[in-house]
MMTF fields as JSON, N, C-alpha, C and O atoms, coordinates in Angstrom:
{
  "mmtfVersion": "1.0.0",
  "mmtfProducer": "UNKNOWN",
  "numBonds": 319,
  "numAtoms": 320,
  "numGroups": 80,
  "numChains": 1,
  "numModels": 1,
  "chainsPerModel": [1],
  "groupsPerChain": [80],
  "chainIdList": ["A"],
  "bondAtomList": [4, 2, 8, 6, 12, 10, 16, 14, 20, 18, 24, 22, 28, 26, 32, 30, 36, 34, 40, 38, 44, 42, 48, 46, 52, 50, 56, 54, 60, 58, 64, 62, 68, 66, 72, 70, 76, 74, 80, 78, 84, 82, 88, 86, 92, 90, 96, 94, 100, 98, 104, 102, 108, 106, 112, 110, 116, 114, 120, 118, 124, 122, 128, 126, 132, 130, 136, 134, 140, 138, 144, 142, 148, 146, 152, 150, 156, 154, 160, 158, 164, 162, 168, 166, 172, 170, 176, 174, 180, 178, 184, 182, 188, 186, 192, 190, 196, 194, 200, 198, 204, 202, 208, 206, 212, 210, 216, 214, 220, 218, 224, 222, 228, 226, 232, 230, 236, 234, 240, 238, 244, 242, 248, 246, 252, 250, 256, 254, 260, 258, 264, 262, 268, 266, 272, 270, 276, 274, 280, 278, 284, 282, 288, 286, 292, 290, 296, 294, 300, 298, 304, 302, 308, 306, 312, 310, 316, 314],
  "bondOrderList": [1, 1, 1, 1, 1, 1, 1, 1, 1, 1, 1, 1, 1, 1, 1, 1, 1, 1, 1, 1, 1, 1, 1, 1, 1, 1, 1, 1, 1, 1, 1, 1, 1, 1, 1, 1, 1, 1, 1, 1, 1, 1, 1, 1, 1, 1, 1, 1, 1, 1, 1, 1, 1, 1, 1, 1, 1, 1, 1, 1, 1, 1, 1, 1, 1, 1, 1, 1, 1, 1, 1, 1, 1, 1, 1, 1, 1, 1, 1],
  "groupList": [{"groupName": "MET", "atomNameList": ["N", "CA", "C", "O"], "elementList": ["N", "C", "C", "O"], "formalChargeList": [0, 0, 0, 0], "bondAtomList": [1, 0, 2, 1, 3, 2], "bondOrderList": [1, 1, 2], "singleLetterCode": "M", "chemCompType": "L-PEPTIDE LINKING"}, {"groupName": "GLU", "atomNameList": ["N", "CA", "C", "O"], "elementList": ["N", "C", "C", "O"], "formalChargeList": [0, 0, 0, 0], "bondAtomList": [1, 0, 2, 1, 3, 2], "bondOrderList": [1, 1, 2], "singleLetterCode": "E", "chemCompType": "L-PEPTIDE LINKING"}, {"groupName": "ASP", "atomNameList": ["N", "CA", "C", "O"], "elementList": ["N", "C", "C", "O"], "formalChargeList": [0, 0, 0, 0], "bondAtomList": [1, 0, 2, 1, 3, 2], "bondOrderList": [1, 1, 2], "singleLetterCode": "D", "chemCompType": "L-PEPTIDE LINKING"}, {"groupName": "SER", "atomNameList": ["N", "CA", "C", "O"], "elementList": ["N", "C", "C", "O"], "formalChargeList": [0, 0, 0, 0], "bondAtomList": [1, 0, 2, 1, 3, 2], "bondOrderList": [1, 1, 2], "singleLetterCode": "S", "chemCompType": "L-PEPTIDE LINKING"}, {"groupName": "VAL", "atomNameList": ["N", "CA", "C", "O"], "elementList": ["N", "C", "C", "O"], "formalChargeList": [0, 0, 0, 0], "bondAtomList": [1, 0, 2, 1, 3, 2], "bondOrderList": [1, 1, 2], "singleLetterCode": "V", "chemCompType": "L-PEPTIDE LINKING"}, {"groupName": "THR", "atomNameList": ["N", "CA", "C", "O"], "elementList": ["N", "C", "C", "O"], "formalChargeList": [0, 0, 0, 0], "bondAtomList": [1, 0, 2, 1, 3, 2], "bondOrderList": [1, 1, 2], "singleLetterCode": "T", "chemCompType": "L-PEPTIDE LINKING"}, {"groupName": "PHE", "atomNameList": ["N", "CA", "C", "O"], "elementList": ["N", "C", "C", "O"], "formalChargeList": [0, 0, 0, 0], "bondAtomList": [1, 0, 2, 1, 3, 2], "bondOrderList": [1, 1, 2], "singleLetterCode": "F", "chemCompType": "L-PEPTIDE LINKING"}, {"groupName": "LEU", "atomNameList": ["N", "CA", "C", "O"], "elementList": ["N", "C", "C", "O"], "formalChargeList": [0, 0, 0, 0], "bondAtomList": [1, 0, 2, 1, 3, 2], "bondOrderList": [1, 1, 2], "singleLetterCode": "L", "chemCompType": "L-PEPTIDE LINKING"}, {"groupName": "LYS", "atomNameList": ["N", "CA", "C", "O"], "elementList": ["N", "C", "C", "O"], "formalChargeList": [0, 0, 0, 0], "bondAtomList": [1, 0, 2, 1, 3, 2], "bondOrderList": [1, 1, 2], "singleLetterCode": "K", "chemCompType": "L-PEPTIDE LINKING"}, {"groupName": "PRO", "atomNameList": ["N", "CA", "C", "O"], "elementList": ["N", "C", "C", "O"], "formalChargeList": [0, 0, 0, 0], "bondAtomList": [1, 0, 2, 1, 3, 2], "bondOrderList": [1, 1, 2], "singleLetterCode": "P", "chemCompType": "L-PEPTIDE LINKING"}, {"groupName": "CYS", "atomNameList": ["N", "CA", "C", "O"], "elementList": ["N", "C", "C", "O"], "formalChargeList": [0, 0, 0, 0], "bondAtomList": [1, 0, 2, 1, 3, 2], "bondOrderList": [1, 1, 2], "singleLetterCode": "C", "chemCompType": "L-PEPTIDE LINKING"}, {"groupName": "GLY", "atomNameList": ["N", "CA", "C", "O"], "elementList": ["N", "C", "C", "O"], "formalChargeList": [0, 0, 0, 0], "bondAtomList": [1, 0, 2, 1, 3, 2], "bondOrderList": [1, 1, 2], "singleLetterCode": "G", "chemCompType": "PEPTIDE LINKING"}, {"groupName": "ARG", "atomNameList": ["N", "CA", "C", "O"], "elementList": ["N", "C", "C", "O"], "formalChargeList": [0, 0, 0, 0], "bondAtomList": [1, 0, 2, 1, 3, 2], "bondOrderList": [1, 1, 2], "singleLetterCode": "R", "chemCompType": "L-PEPTIDE LINKING"}, {"groupName": "ALA", "atomNameList": ["N", "CA", "C", "O"], "elementList": ["N", "C", "C", "O"], "formalChargeList": [0, 0, 0, 0], "bondAtomList": [1, 0, 2, 1, 3, 2], "bondOrderList": [1, 1, 2], "singleLetterCode": "A", "chemCompType": "L-PEPTIDE LINKING"}, {"groupName": "HIS", "atomNameList": ["N", "CA", "C", "O"], "elementList": ["N", "C", "C", "O"], "formalChargeList": [0, 0, 0, 0], "bondAtomList": [1, 0, 2, 1, 3, 2], "bondOrderList": [1, 1, 2], "singleLetterCode": "H", "chemCompType": "L-PEPTIDE LINKING"}, {"groupName": "ILE", "atomNameList": ["N", "CA", "C", "O"], "elementList": ["N", "C", "C", "O"], "formalChargeList": [0, 0, 0, 0], "bondAtomList": [1, 0, 2, 1, 3, 2], "bondOrderList": [1, 1, 2], "singleLetterCode": "I", "chemCompType": "L-PEPTIDE LINKING"}, {"groupName": "TYR", "atomNameList": ["N", "CA", "C", "O"], "elementList": ["N", "C", "C", "O"], "formalChargeList": [0, 0, 0, 0], "bondAtomList": [1, 0, 2, 1, 3, 2], "bondOrderList": [1, 1, 2], "singleLetterCode": "Y", "chemCompType": "L-PEPTIDE LINKING"}, {"groupName": "TRP", "atomNameList": ["N", "CA", "C", "O"], "elementList": ["N", "C", "C", "O"], "formalChargeList": [0, 0, 0, 0], "bondAtomList": [1, 0, 2, 1, 3, 2], "bondOrderList": [1, 1, 2], "singleLetterCode": "W", "chemCompType": "L-PEPTIDE LINKING"}, {"groupName": "ASN", "atomNameList": ["N", "CA", "C", "O"], "elementList": ["N", "C", "C", "O"], "formalChargeList": [0, 0, 0, 0], "bondAtomList": [1, 0, 2, 1, 3, 2], "bondOrderList": [1, 1, 2], "singleLetterCode": "N", "chemCompType": "L-PEPTIDE LINKING"}],
  "groupTypeList": [0, 1, 2, 3, 4, 5, 6, 3, 7, 8, 9, 10, 9, 6, 10, 11, 11, 12, 13, 7, 4, 14, 12, 14, 11, 15, 15, 6, 13, 1, 10, 5, 13, 10, 12, 11, 12, 5, 8, 4, 10, 3, 5, 4, 16, 1, 13, 11, 0, 13, 17, 18, 12, 12, 13, 16, 9, 1, 11, 5, 3, 1, 1, 2, 7, 12, 3, 6, 6, 1, 18, 2, 13, 18, 1, 13, 1, 11, 18, 14],
  "groupIdList": [1, 2, 3, 4, 5, 6, 7, 8, 9, 10, 11, 12, 13, 14, 15, 16, 17, 18, 19, 20, 21, 22, 23, 24, 25, 26, 27, 28, 29, 30, 31, 32, 33, 34, 35, 36, 37, 38, 39, 40, 41, 42, 43, 44, 45, 46, 47, 48, 49, 50, 51, 52, 53, 54, 55, 56, 57, 58, 59, 60, 61, 62, 63, 64, 65, 66, 67, 68, 69, 70, 71, 72, 73, 74, 75, 76, 77, 78, 79, 80],
  "secStructList": [7, 4, 4, 4, 7, 7, 7, 7, 7, 7, 7, 7, 6, 6, 6, 7, 7, 7, 3, 3, 3, 3, 3, 1, 1, 1, 3, 3, 3, 3, 3, 6, 6, 6, 7, 7, 5, 7, 7, 7, 5, 1, 1, 2, 2, 2, 2, 2, 2, 2, 2, 2, 7, 7, 7, 7, 7, 6, 6, 7, 7, 2, 2, 2, 2, 2, 2, 2, 2, 2, 2, 2, 2, 2, 2, 2, 2, 6, 7, 7],
  "xCoordList": [-13.021, -13.09, -12.517, -12.963, -11.539, -10.817, -11.703, -11.472, -12.691, -13.54, -14.294, -14.779, -14.398, -15.122, -14.211, -14.687, -12.891, -11.961, -12.266, -12.301, -12.487, -12.703, -11.753, -11.543, -11.194, -10.329, -10.291, -10.666, -9.843, -9.777, -8.431, -7.389, -8.461, -7.221, -6.943, -7.842, -5.7, -5.311, -5.373, -5.322, -5.484, -5.43, -4.085, -3.104, -4.048, -2.822, -1.715, -1.949, -0.511, 0.584, 1.117, 1.864, 0.747, 1.236, 0.296, 0.741, -1.015, -1.959, -3.13, -3.909, -3.27, -4.378, -5.654, -6.684, -5.599, -6.779, -7.22, -6.579, -8.331, -8.93, -8.301, -8.022, -8.081, -7.463, -8.466, -9.412, -8.245, -9.026, -8.067, -6.953, -8.498, -7.729, -8.329, -9.516, -7.502, -7.925, -7.621, -6.581, -8.512, -8.307, -8.864, -9.63, -8.468, -8.904, -7.708, -7.017, -7.461, -6.306, -5.073, -4.44, -4.724, -3.641, -4.207, -5.232, -3.541, -4.041, -3.049, -1.858, -3.55, -2.735, -3.666, -4.851, -3.137, -3.894, -3.453, -2.281, -4.414, -4.111, -4.933, -6.087, -4.336, -5.041, -5.932, -5.497, -7.169, -8.103, -7.809, -8.3, -7.012, -6.707, -5.396, -5.386, -4.283, -2.969, -2.424, -1.388, -3.109, -2.731, -1.46, -0.846, -1.063, 0.019, -0.438, -1.619, 0.476, 0.045, 1.097, 2.266, 0.653, 1.554, 2.129, 1.786, 2.994, 3.471, 2.313, 1.285, 2.464, 1.472, 1.572, 2.668, 0.432, 0.389, -0.307, -0.965, -0.146, -0.747, -2.194, -2.985, -2.539, -3.883, -4.377, -3.585, -5.675, -6.267, -5.734, -5.43, -5.623, -5.11, -3.684, -3.361, -2.836, -1.451, -1.409, -0.608, -2.256, -2.302, -2.725, -2.145, -3.724, -4.17, -3.102, -2.895, -2.425, -1.353, -0.189, 0.406, 0.14, 1.217, 0.846, 1.691, -0.419, -0.863, -0.789, -0.338, -1.228, -1.299, 0.059, 0.182, 1.071, 2.404, 3.042, 3.034, 3.587, 4.304, 5.731, 5.979, 6.662, 8.055, 8.895, 9.542, 8.881, 9.692, 10.844, 10.674, 12.005, 13.12, 12.736, 12.012, 13.219, 12.927, 13.339, 14.422, 12.494, 12.784, 12.359, 12.57, 11.764, 11.307, 10.053, 9.079, 10.086, 8.931, 7.978, 8.339, 6.761, 5.773, 6.272, 6.046, 6.943, 7.502, 8.575, 8.632, 9.424, 10.439, 9.781, 10.233, 8.708, 8.017, 7.391, 7.507, 6.726, 6.111, 7.169, 6.973, 8.281, 9.363, 9.906, 10.143, 10.1, 10.608, 9.66, 10.102, 8.362, 7.41, 7.204, 7.004, 7.251, 7.143, 8.346, 8.185, 9.551, 10.752, 10.71, 11.089, 10.252, 10.169, 9.179, 9.447, 8.05, 7.041, 7.576, 7.343, 8.285, 8.86, 9.894, 9.939, 10.715, 11.706, 11.033, 11.491, 9.963, 9.249, 8.623, 8.502, 8.23, 7.627, 8.669, 8.333, 9.937, 11.005, 11.214, 11.911, 10.618, 10.776, 11.868, 11.591, 13.062, 14.183, 14.342, 15.224],
  "yCoordList": [-17.913, -16.604, -15.58, -15.497, -14.808, -13.908, -12.844, -12.477, -12.338, -11.288, -11.724, -10.881, -13.028, -13.5, -13.685, -14.063, -13.421, -13.553, -12.453, -11.274, -12.843, -11.853, -12.125, -13.276, -11.091, -11.166, -9.784, -8.805, -9.692, -8.406, -7.756, -8.4, -6.477, -5.719, -5.055, -4.488, -5.126, -4.49, -2.975, -2.464, -2.254, -0.789, -0.344, -1.086, 0.858, 1.401, 1.449, 1.915, 0.974, 1.011, 2.432, 2.669, 3.366, 4.731, 5.632, 6.438, 5.498, 6.423, 5.716, 6.365, 4.397, 3.673, 3.706, 3.193, 4.309, 4.428, 3.105, 2.068, 3.174, 2.008, 1.807, 2.774, 0.557, 0.239, -0.409, -1.07, -0.21, -0.839, -1.417, -0.919, -2.468, -2.993, -2.418, -2.592, -1.737, -1.173, -2.194, -2.853, -2.318, -3.253, -2.677, -3.326, -1.472, -0.79, -0.678, 0.34, -1.701, -1.724, -2.281, -3.208, -1.712, -2.256, -2.597, -2.053, -3.493, -3.971, -3.574, -3.87, -2.899, -2.535, -2.224, -1.961, -2.252, -1.859, -0.463, -0.11, 0.346, 1.737, 2.183, 1.783, 3.011, 3.618, 4.732, 5.543, 4.777, 5.812, 7.168, 8.194, 7.179, 8.441, 9.06, 10.179, 8.335, 8.925, 8.517, 9.022, 7.617, 7.148, 6.298, 6.123, 5.764, 4.782, 3.594, 3.248, 2.959, 1.867, 0.791, 0.974, -0.329, -1.44, -1.256, -0.316, -2.162, -2.232, -2.687, -3.132, -2.583, -3.131, -4.65, -5.208, -5.316, -6.764, -7.449, -6.807, -8.768, -9.552, -9.938, -10.115, -10.07, -10.495, -9.694, -9.078, -9.706, -9.058, -9.715, -9.03, -11.025, -11.754, -11.305, -11.061, -11.195, -10.771, -9.357, -9.089, -8.456, -7.093, -7.087, -6.364, -7.883, -7.973, -8.539, -8.047, -9.567, -10.162, -9.184, -9.102, -8.444, -7.452, -6.353, -5.911, -5.911, -4.869, -5.362, -4.636, -6.581, -7.1, -7.508, -7.705, -7.636, -8.019, -6.814, -5.711, -7.03, -5.976, -6.448, -7.401, -5.788, -6.223, -5.169, -4.343, -5.203, -4.296, -5.089, -6.268, -4.482, -5.201, -5.708, -5.037, -6.876, -7.456, -6.489, -5.907, -6.318, -5.44, -4.0, -3.168, -3.674, -2.313, -2.043, -2.792, -0.977, -0.648, 0.264, 0.851, 0.375, 1.274, 2.719, 3.503, 3.063, 4.409, 4.683, 5.782, 3.69, 3.837, 4.097, 4.951, 3.358, 3.525, 4.906, 5.561, 5.355, 6.688, 7.759, 8.662, 7.649, 8.618, 8.621, 9.682, 7.443, 7.335, 8.019, 8.816, 7.719, 8.27, 9.775, 10.508, 10.24, 11.676, 12.411, 13.46, 11.877, 12.493, 12.499, 13.487, 11.404, 11.301, 12.329, 12.951, 12.51, 13.476, 14.898, 15.731, 15.19, 16.524, 16.843, 17.965, 15.867, 16.082, 16.312, 17.142, 15.597, 15.758, 17.154, 17.705, 17.715, 19.052, 20.157, 21.339, 19.773, 20.767, 21.278, 22.273, 20.611, 20.987, 20.125, 19.003, 20.603, 19.772, 19.937, 19.322],
  "zCoordList": [-12.208, -12.811, -11.833, -10.689, -12.273, -11.395, -10.769, -9.617, -11.462, -10.918, -9.669, -8.914, -9.443, -8.276, -7.062, -5.992, -7.214, -6.096, -5.089, -5.44, -3.832, -2.793, -1.639, -1.257, -1.1, 0.062, 0.675, 0.028, 1.914, 2.596, 2.355, 2.47, 2.021, 1.901, 3.238, 3.858, 3.675, 4.93, 4.771, 3.652, 5.889, 5.813, 5.249, 5.302, 4.715, 4.136, 5.189, 6.304, 4.852, 5.822, 6.035, 6.984, 5.178, 5.278, 6.059, 6.877, 5.81, 6.456, 7.142, 7.841, 6.957, 7.568, 6.752, 7.19, 5.559, 4.695, 4.085, 4.259, 3.368, 2.718, 1.341, 0.632, 0.971, -0.316, -1.264, -0.835, -2.536, -3.604, -4.635, -4.8, -5.326, -6.446, -7.721, -7.996, -8.491, -9.779, -10.868, -10.841, -11.803, -12.91, -14.21, -14.922, -14.49, -15.707, -16.643, -16.643, -17.431, -18.316, -17.628, -18.133, -16.462, -15.649, -14.281, -13.87, -13.586, -12.289, -11.204, -11.302, -10.167, -9.013, -7.852, -8.058, -6.63, -5.443, -5.053, -5.189, -4.56, -4.222, -3.023, -2.869, -2.177, -1.052, -1.577, -2.395, -1.115, -1.571, -0.93, -1.4, 0.139, 0.825, 0.358, -0.155, 0.532, 0.23, -1.136, -1.567, -1.809, -3.144, -3.164, -4.216, -1.994, -1.983, -2.815, -2.792, -3.55, -4.422, -4.58, -4.239, -5.104, -5.405, -6.806, -7.524, -7.165, -8.545, -9.433, -8.923, -10.727, -11.653, -11.578, -11.633, -11.454, -11.266, -12.434, -13.252, -12.492, -13.569, -13.293, -14.219, -11.999, -11.626, -10.426, -9.713, -10.212, -9.044, -7.775, -6.798, -7.787, -6.622, -6.301, -5.139, -7.313, -7.108, -6.518, -5.622, -7.008, -6.486, -5.02, -4.209, -4.679, -3.285, -2.377, -1.268, -2.843, -2.043, -1.883, -0.808, -2.941, -2.861, -1.864, -1.086, -1.886, -0.957, 0.488, 1.373, 0.718, 2.083, 2.648, 3.857, 1.809, 2.278, 2.948, 2.403, 4.117, 4.829, 5.029, 5.768, 4.377, 4.442, 5.151, 4.507, 6.468, 7.252, 7.847, 8.155, 8.018, 8.634, 10.022, 10.756, 10.369, 11.68, 12.777, 12.72, 13.758, 14.88, 14.664, 15.546, 13.513, 13.248, 14.076, 14.005, 14.852, 15.689, 14.933, 13.913, 15.442, 14.854, 14.924, 14.002, 16.008, 16.162, 15.099, 14.546, 14.813, 13.758, 12.412, 11.651, 12.116, 10.84, 10.732, 9.696, 11.796, 11.779, 11.533, 10.721, 12.238, 12.097, 10.669, 10.093, 10.108, 8.739, 7.759, 6.931, 7.841, 6.891, 7.101, 6.132, 8.352, 8.601, 8.024, 7.4, 8.221, 7.674, 6.152, 5.522, 5.559, 4.112, 3.558, 2.53, 4.224, 3.778, 3.919, 3.043, 5.004, 5.198, 4.113, 3.607, 3.761, 2.71, 1.371, 0.585, 1.098, -0.159, -0.269, -1.363, 0.877, 0.897, 1.003, 0.941, 1.163, 1.285, 2.69, 2.886, 3.685, 5.089, 5.702, 6.127, 5.756, 6.274, 7.735, 8.334]
}
């Protein structure tokens, strides 16, 4: 039974917040802080696996990621 599947969700890759899997009509994982989310998934397990997958190019440093997300947030707010 899928509702009994338990696993740990990694912290949000964007802000470090806590994630939950939503299963109200559609299934996806979402950060409770910044609302980053996965695609819509077929199962709770698939949503958890999608959330926990980190696909960064080989050799990407933590500093590169921070810079990328800070620049992206500034552009979204109109701060160039």
